[in-house]
C-alpha positions in Angstrom: 165.5 56.0 41.1 168.5 56.5 43.1 170.3 53.2 43.8 170.2 51.8 47.3 167.3 50.2 49.2 163.9 51.4 47.9 162.6 50.5 51.4 164.4 53.3 53.0 163.6 55.5 49.9 161.5 58.8 50.9 158.5 58.2 48.5 158.2 54.7 49.4 158.0 55.6 53.1 155.7 58.4 52.5 153.3 56.5 50.3 153.1 53.8 52.9 152.6 55.9 55.8 149.9 57.5 53.9 148.3 54.1 53.2 148.4 53.1 57.2 146.9 56.5 58.2 144.2 55.7 55.6 144.0 52.1 57.0 143.6 53.6 60.4 141.2 55.9 59.7 139.0 53.4 57.4 138.9 51.2 60.8 137.8 54.0 62.7 135.0 54.8 60.3 134.1 50.9 60.2 134.1 50.5 63.9 133.0 53.8 65.5 130.9 55.6 62.9 127.9 53.6 63.1 127.9 53.4 67.0 128.8 57.4 67.4 126.9 58.7 64.4 123.7 56.4 64.1 124.0 55.4 60.4 125.8 52.4 58.5 126.8 54.5 55.7 129.9 55.3 57.8 130.5 51.6 58.0 130.6 51.1 53.9 133.0 54.3 53.9 135.3 52.5 56.7 135.3 49.5 55.0 136.1 51.0 51.4 139.1 53.4 53.0 140.4 50.4 55.2 140.5 48.2 52.0 142.1 51.0 49.8 144.8 51.6 52.2 145.5 47.7 52.9 145.7 47.2 48.8 147.8 50.5 48.8 150.4 49.6 51.5 150.7 46.2 50.2 151.4 46.9 46.6 154.2 49.3 47.7 155.5 47.0 49.8 155.8 44.4 47.3 157.0 46.7 44.7 159.9 47.7 47.2 160.8 44.0 48.1 161.0 43.5 44.0 163.0 46.4 43.4 165.5 45.7 46.1 166.2 42.0 44.9 167.2 43.4 41.6 
C-alpha cells in the first residue's frame, strides 16, 4: 500500500461506498419490501443486507483508522 492517509485511498473509499449502498438497499427492502410486495421474506433479506453493509462499513472504517495511526 502506498504511504499516506488510507481513508483517502481509492480502495477504502470504494469498499465503504459499496457498503453504504448495500446498507441503504437493505433498509429499503427492510421497510418497503413487506409493504409493497406483501411478503415478510423481503424483511429478512433487507435485515441481512443492512447488517452486512453496516459490518463491512464499520470494519473498513476502523481498519483505515488503525492504518492511519501507524
